[in-house]
N, C-alpha and C positions, 0 to 999 in steps of 0.2 A: 579699459578696465585697469585699475591701478594694481601694482604689485602689493603683496602683503608681507609684513615681517613674520617671523616664526610664531610669535604669540598670537597675532591676529589669525594666522592660518590655522593654528590648532584650535582657536576658539570657533572658527567657521566650521572646522572639521568635527567639532564635538557633536553636532547634530547628526553626523553620519555614523558615529561610532557608539552612540548611546545604546542601541539595541544589542550590540555585541558585548557591551560591558555586563549585561545581564547574564550572558553565557560564560563569563569569565575571560573574555578576550575583547580587545579593541583593535579592529583591523588586523586580526591574526595574532596579536600579542596575548598569549595565554599564560596565566599565572596561578591557576587553581590546583596546585599539586598537593596531594596528601603525603605525609611523611612516610616513606616506604623505601627501604634499601634495595629491594629486589623488584626488577621489572621482568615478569615471566614472559617467555615466548608463548604465543597463543596461536593455535591452528584450528580453523573451522573447516570441516568437510561437510558441505551441504549437498543434498540431493533433491530431486523434484518429485512431486505428486505421489507421495506414499503416506499411508497411515502406519501405525506400529505393526506392520505385517512382517515381523522378523522373528527368527527363532528365539532370541533373547526376550521377547515379549510374549512367548508362549504359543506362537503360531507354528503348528506342526507341519503345515504345508510348505513353509518357507525354507529355503536353503541359503543361509547367511552366516556361514561359520566365522568369517573374519570380523563382521560387525558384532556377532555374539561374543567373540573373544574380547573385543573392545569393551563391551558391556561388563564382562567378568573382571576386567581390570579397573573399572571405574564405577560411576553412578548411573543407574537407569532411572530416568524420570518418567513416571507412569501417568502424569497429568500435565503434560506439555501441550499447549494450544497455540495456534496461530491466531491472528486477528481478522483473517478473511480466508475464504476458500479458494483463492486464486493468487497467482504469483506476484504481480506487480504491486497491488495494494499491500500485501504482506511485506514485500521487500522495502517498500516505502517506510513502513513502520519499523522494521528491523534496523534499517540504516540510520534512522533519526531518533528513535526512542519516543516517537509521537504517534498516537493513533491516526490512521490514514483519514478517518472521517472528521478528525479535528483539524488537520492541516490542508484539507481540500484535495487529497490524493486518493480518494476511494473509487471513483469511476475508472474503469479499466483504460490504461494508456491515455491519461487525461492531461499530461504536461502541467503539473501543478506549480503554484508559486507559494511556498510555505512562508510563514512569518519570518522576519529578518533574523531573529535569534537562532533559527533552526539550522543546525549543521549536520553533516554526515559524521557520525561519531569517530571514524578513523582519523578525521582531521585533528581531533584532540589527542589521539595516540601519536600522530606524526609530530605535533607540537611538543610532546613530552619525550621525543627521541626515538620512537618506534619507526621501523621500516615496515610499511603497510602495502600488501599486494592483494589483488583480486584477480582470480583466474576463473571466469572472466565476466560472468553474467552480472548485469547491473539491474535493469528493469525497475528503477526506483520511482517511476511516475514523473520523473523529471530528468533532464539530461545530466549525466554524471558530472559532478564538479571536478575540475582539475585538482582542487585542493584536497580531495578525499583520499587519494592513493598515490603512493610513489610509483606504482606500476599497476595499471589495470589493463591487462591484455592476456592473450593465451600463453604468454611467456612469463607471467607473474609468478614468482616463486621466492621462498625465503632464501634460497641459495644465492640470489643475486644481491643480497643486502651488503652494505658496507661492513667492514670488520668491526666487531664490538657492539653493534646495534641489536637491541631486542627486536623481535618481529611479531607482527600480526599478519597472518596469511589466510586467505580464503580460497578454497578450491571448490568450485561449483560443478557437480556432476550432473549431466543431463540425460543419462542413460535411462532413467525411469520416467522421463516426461511422457505425458499421455500420447503424444504423437508416435512414440516408439512402440506402443502397443499395437497400433494399426498399420505400421509401415514395416516392410513393404506391403502393398495391398495383397490381401490373401494370405498373410503370414499365419503360420501354424506354430503352436507352442512346441518346444523341443526338449526343455529340461523338466517341465512339470506336466503331469497327466491331467488333462482337463476334466476327466471323469472324477478326480479326487478333489477338485476345487470346491470351496465352500461358497455356495451361492446365497447371497443375502435375500431375505424374503421379498424385498421390493423389486427384485429382478425376476423375469420369467426364466425358468430353467431350460435353456435352449443350448444347442451346440455352439452358437456364436458367442453367447454370454460366457459360457465356460471357457471357450478359447481365449477371449479377452482376459479373463481372470488368470488363466494360465500364462499368457504372454506377459502380463503384468508381473507375475511371480518370477518368470524367466529374467526379466529386466532387473529385478531386485538382486538376483543371484549374480548377474553380470556386474552390476554396480558394486556388489560386495567385494569382488576381486579388485576393482579399482581402489576401493578403500584400503585393502591389503597393500597394494603397490605404494600408496601414499605414505602409509605408516612405516613401510620398509624403508622408504627414503629418509624418513625422520630417524630411524634406527641407524642407518648407514652413516648419517651425518653426526651421530653421537648426541642427538638433541632430545631423545625420547624422555630423559629424566629432567629436562629443563623446559618442557613444553606442555602446556595444558591443551588437551585436545577435546574439541566439541564435534559431535556428529548430530545432524538434524535434517529433517525433511521440511519442505516449505509449506505444505498443506496436504490435504487428503488425496487419496488415489485419483488418478485421472479417468474416472469412470462415472457414469450417470449417478446423480444424487450424492456424490462425494465432492470432487473438485467443483468449485464455484458456489457451494452451499455452506450455510452457517450451522449445519447440523454437526453432531459429533464426528460424523464420517468426513466432513470437510475441514474441521478445525483441529482434531486430535492428531498429533504427529509423534514420531520418535525423537527423543533427545537423550543423548549419552554424553557424559563428560568424564574424561580421565585426567586426574590430577596426580602428578608424580608425588611420591612420599614427602620429599623435601619442600614441596610447595603447598601442602595441605593446610598448614597453619596459616599461611598467607591467604589462602582461598576461603578459609572459614576459621577466623581467629577464635570463635567461641566454641568450635567443636570440630577439630581436624578429623576426628574419627568418623564423622558423617561422610567423608570422602574416600574411605578405604575401599578396596576392591569388593565387588559383588554387592554393593549397597543399592537398595531400591528406595527411591524418594517419591512419596506420594503427594507432595505439596503441589498446589496449582501454580503453574509457571506460564507466563504469556510471552509471546515474541516481543511485545513492547518492553519487556524487562531485559532483553538482550543487551541493548546499548548501555544502559546504566550499569549492568553487571560487568560488562567489559571494562568500563572506566574504573569501576570499583576494584577489579582484579589488578589493573595496571597502576593503581595508586593515584588516580586522577579525580579531582572533585567532580561529582555529578552535577551538571548544570541544573538549576531549579526548574527550567522550563520542561525538562523531560518528564513524561507521564508514566514511565515504567518505574519499577523498584528493583534494586539489586537483590539477587538471591545468592550471591557469593561475594567474597572480598570484605574489606574492612568497613564498607558502607552497606553491608547487607541489611535489608529491612528487618526491623525488630519483629514484625508479625507477618507470617505468610498470607498469601491472598485468600480471601473468602470466595471471590468470584473471578471469572475470566469473561471477556467480552469479544463479540465478533460483529463485523459490519459488512454489508453487501450493498453496493450500488450497481449502476449499469455494469454488466459484464459483456464485453465485446459489443455487439449491436443490439443486445437485449436489455431494455430498461428494467430496473428493479430497485427495490429499497427494502431491506430487512435488517433487523438488528437482533443480536442474541446475547444472552447471559447464561452462563453455566456455573453451578456450584459442584460439589463433589457427587451429588445424587441426581440433580435435575438439570435438564437443558430447556431453556425457554426461548422461543423465537417470536418476534413481533414483526408481522408482515404489514408494512405501511402501504404497499401496493397490493392489497388483498384481491383486487379485481383482476390482476394479471395471473394467468395460470402458470404452474410450475414449468410446463412443457413448452415454453416459448422456443422458437427456432433460433439456433446459433449455428452459423455455417461450420465453424471449426469443430464444435462439439458434435454436430450431427454427422461428422465423418466416421465416428466410432461405430464399428459393426454392431455392438451390443445396443447402442442407441438406436440405430436403424432398425434393429430387430424389434425393439420395444415399440417404436412408432408403427411398424408394420402390424404387429399383433394387436395394438390398440385400435388401429383403423379397421381391423377385421373383427373386433369385438371379442378377442380371445384371451385378454388379460383377466386375472381374477384376484380377489383379495387385496393384499398389500401391493401387488404388482400394478394395480390401477391408481394408486395414490398419486403418482407423478402426473397423471393425466386428468386430475380434477379440474373442472372448468374455472373454479375460483379457489383461492386459498382461504383458510381461516385467518381471522385477524391476529390470533395468537395461538401458539402451539406449546404444549408442555409435555415432556417425556421423562419417565423414571428410568434413568440410565442403568440402574441395577437390575430392574425387571425387564426392561425393554431396550437393550443396547442398540437395536437397529432403528429405534425411534419411528415406530409405525403405529403406535397406539396413543393418539393425542388425548391427553387428560385435561386439557384446558377447559372443556365444557362440563366436566364432572364436578358437581357441587361439593363433593368430598375433598376436592383439591383447591377449593377457593382460596384458602389462606396462603398456600404455596404460590398460586397464580398472582395474587395481589402482592406478595413479597417480591417475586421476581419482576413483575411489571414495574413496581416502585424502584427497584434497584436499577433496572434498565434506564428509566427516565432520569434518575439521579446521575447516572453515568453520562448519558447523553448531554445533560445540562452542564455537568462538570467539565467535560472535555470540549464543550461548545461545538457539538456535532452540527455540521453544515449540510448534512444529507437531505434534509427536507426542503432545501432551496433547489428548485428545478435546475438541472445542469445548464440549460441556456442562460438562465438568470444569473447563476453563480459565475459562469464564464464571462458574462458581460462586465462584472465588477472585478473578476480575477485578472483578466487581461483584455481591457477595452479594445475593441476592433480586432481582436485576436493578434495583436502586435506585441512582440517582446520588448521589454524595456532594456536599455543598454546600461551595463554597469559603468560607472564613471572611471575614467583613466586614473591610475594611481599618480600621486604627486610625491615629491621628495622634499624632506625638510632636513638639510645638512646642519650639523652642529658647527658652531663658529671656530672651535679649537681644531684647526686642521694643520697637519704638517706632513711632509713626505715620510718622516720616520714612523709616526703613529698612525698615519692614514686619516681618512675622513669618516666619521660616524654619521650614518644617514638613516633617518626615520622614513617610513613609507606610509602614506595615508591614502585612503579612498573615501570619497564623500558618500558613496552609496551605503545606506544602513545594511548591515549584515554581510558586507562584502568580505571575501577572503582574498589574500594576495599571495602570489608566488613570485620569486625573483631568481635571477642568476647573474653572476659576475663574469664579464667578458674581458679578457686581457688581450695582449697583442697576438698571441698564438693559440690561446685556448679559452674555453668557457666552461663554467660549471653546469651541472644539470639544474633544472628548475627545482627550487627548494621552497618549502613553505615558510612564509614570513611570520615570525613570532617574536622578534626583537630587532632593535636597530642593527644595521649591518655596516661593517667597516670595509672600505675600499681603499686601494693603494694607487699611487700615481700610475697613470696609463690605463687604469681600469675604468670600465663602464658598467653600471648596474642597470639591468633591464627589469621591468616589473609588469605584471598583468593582474587584473582583478576580476573576480567573478562572484556572483551570488546565485543561489539556487533559484531557478525559474527565470533568470535574466540571461541575456546574451553577455558573453564575456567582453571585457573592455579591450580596447586597442592597447598595444604595448607602449609603455613610457620608458625613457632612458635618462640617466644622470651620469655625468662624467666627473671624475675626481676633480676637486677644486672648484667646481661650479658653485656659484651662490644659488640660493633658492630662487627660482624664476618661474616655477609652475604657477599658474594662476587659478584661483578659485572661481569656478563658474557654477552658478546656481542651475540645478537641473529641474526641468519641468516634469514633475512626476504626478501620477495619480495616487491618491492615498491607497495604501494596501487594503485589500478586501477585509482583513481582520479588523483594521482600524475603522473602516466604514461600518462594519457590523457592530463594533463596540459602542457606537453612538446610537444604537437602536435597541429595541427589545424584541427584534424579529425572531431570534431563535427560540426564546422561551414561549413566545406567542404561537409559533408554528407547532411546538411540541404540545402545547395545551390544546390547540385547535384540533389536532389529529386524534384527540380522545373521542371525537364524534364517530370514529370507526367502531367503537364499542356499542353505539346506539342503534346501528342499522338504519332503517327508514326513519327512525326517530330523529336522526341528524339532518333531515332535509331542510327544516326551517332554518337551522343555523347556517347551512350552506347558502340558502337564498340571501340571508342577511349579510353574509361575508362576501358576496360578489362585489360589494362596494367598499371593501376594506382598503385602507391606504397601502397595505403591503401586497405587492404583486404575487408573492409566493402563496399567501393565504387565498388570494383570489383564484389562483391556480388550483389549489386543493379543493376549494369550494366548487369549481366547475367539475373537477374529477368526481367529487361526491355526488353532485346532481346527475352527471352522466351515468353513473353506475348504480345509483339508488332509486332513481325515478323509474317506475315500472308501469304505473297505470296512466291512462290517456290524459287525465286532468293534470297530473304532476308534470308529464312530459311537455304538454302544451305551455304550461306556465314556465317551465325551465327554458324552452325554446325562446320565448319572448324576452326572458331575462338575459340569457347567454348571448343572444345575437348582438347585443350592445357591446360585447367584449371582443369582437373580432378586430376592433381597432385599438385594443388595449396597448399600453406602453410596454408591456411585457410580452416577448415572443412566446414564452411558455403558456401564458394565459390565451393568447390569440390562437395558438395551435390546439390547445385543449378545447377551446370553444368551437373551433372549426371542425374538429374531429367529432364532437358531440352532435353538431348540426348535421354533418354528413350521415352519421348513424341514424338520425331522426329524419332522414329524407329531405334535408335542406342543403343538399350538396351545391346548389347554385350559389349559395351564400358562403358555404364553408370551403369548397374546393379551391377557389382562387387564393384564399389565405394560405393554404398548404402549399400551393404551387409557388407562391411568392417566397415562403419560408425556406424552401429547398435551395434558394439562391443566396441566402444570407452569408455574411462573411465568417460567421462562427460555425465550425463543424458541428458542434452540439445542436445548434438550432436546425441545421439541415437534416441531421440525423433524427431529431425529435419529430420533425414534420414527415419524414420518410416512413417512420414507424406508423404514424397515423394513416398515411396513404396505404400501407400494407393492410392495416386492420379494417379499413372501410371496404375492402374487397373490390368487387367489380365497379363500385362507384368511382374508383380512381381511374378508370379507363380514359376519360378525356384528358388526363394529365400524363398519359403514357409517353409522349414524346419528350416532355420535360424530365420524366423519370429516367428514360434511357440515357439522357445527357449526363446523368449522375452515376453511371455504372462504375466509374473508377474513383468515386468519392469516398474512400475510407469505409467507415462503418455504414454510412448512408448508402454507399455503393453496394454493400453486401445485401442490404434490405431491398434496394432497387433491383438487384439481380433476381431476387425471389419474385418480386412483383412482375417483372417482365416475363419471367418463365411462366407465371400463372396466367397472365393476361394475353 
């Protein structure tokens, strides 16, 4: 391979940096600043698994004096919503400014590969001169990029910043996580009287339920003191008047029908923002008075808005690819939101698919997997004493009224709740003709949103994973290459550009001398090195493995060679060449037809799109009830057990087993639990669990998978039962 001169090299590299140019940077060189003289310090205090169950939100049971004081000093947002009911998908959205169902990071712990232009927003802050720390939870649905933070550890703190730098610091408090409610085993509430707890009508009023609610409130009180300690540190450092403080919870309380769900109880969270007086004009140029103490803001705010709002506050141009809108700063959206949206895919080992849209009055939920009961087993969730109590009472037939909703054998295709009259969302209005206009409006809005963000949730996870990361193998980011300028002298040094051919890659570098070396720094402009110095660089892209380290010595000519990489087209690029997403969304309208959709399902078994064939099989499996339809479906579906799509094969095998054709279906499921993709193994294991005793001949193969992640959790339940 011949060497390339600088012009040829940069021409070859152009293909690798095009996607970054869309985001305002080319291999880390960022130039999209807004004219702003002040770069405010910003502190995020986040907590886990709480609704607005705080004194400042009117909860008389709560004891949260320090958070209440923070609310008095700033703005309380009464309509702040996450984009999911569980941490990892929410944090994926929060860190990128992109809906998790748009970038393929909605299924829990899925290790996504977002499009090339997508960055963690702190990288833009770092490029603009901020010192960024995270202490310390990430859970982004992809491995944390080295380029996102100056320090991401349990020691990350603004106090470690270099002199003169503005900071963005995140402190994640885990005290209120659901696991802390039930640990240690047998824990009893100490700070709150269980007898005074407010028991939602969808829970049975039992001692265990009341104790869980009281322990949850205890944890909030403990967390409240931690917030006080953090704010005290800010005061001690003389930074309170220079720092914008955010406090937020990542999703609803860690109790049944709250966390993991896209109801109001899963998505509505506290959000408090304190803006010092001298920074209010910067934070809202059109109305600084809206940020004065004791302000209540009732605008709809979504977590997808956090990233663009942070960039707006810091004076950084918001990349066009971000899907949220700024609600503070010079780039604040002209119009507040009319709707917020939520998405739910697989949670832990429980397959699911639901979407939600809320306005100020109504919440609407669309259940795309209406055939799956709400009460599916999840090992982690099922450890909660209140959940165990609910399951026990349901088995004994002792639940009544709204307490039974969670255990319905099937879900409605759509749900509509009037949040003003029914804040607990127990009276589904979707089937009431008087609400037809509202239902149609919300249904239309949801479909428009799913289409706009190119929601990939209707692609079964094994099929999506097959195009996301073929063979479940990570792609390697290309090693950085160096392009030195020709004008080099011992006095002026050598100016060196750093290039990576992987689209979307970010670069960090450090300079090593004879006795010392600098910390790793984010590359955002050409670097000068002096005689005797060596520059080291590494590159990484979200969802890829980081590159190996490259080095360049002072005075060396360019001698890095451009090597073409054998890459698979990114999944988004593959989907862009098809009409799959729109066709899937349209096809799923058959859910509203009930048994009337059976003919369309039969017709679609031969569709060119594997995902549509999958949903056609699911439709027939769950809609065919009379003998004639089932026999016809058997004859058609058996032809699909050798389909190109694992999702189709598994769905077909599951249906055949349920229809007493396990000799044809069971071997397919046993083969699938050996596949290289974890999602395929998990999909098949769920089917093996659902076919009950018919899975007994596969018991040995199932036992071999007891340590296989989410598939192993399901396998454990099968083995325990069989």
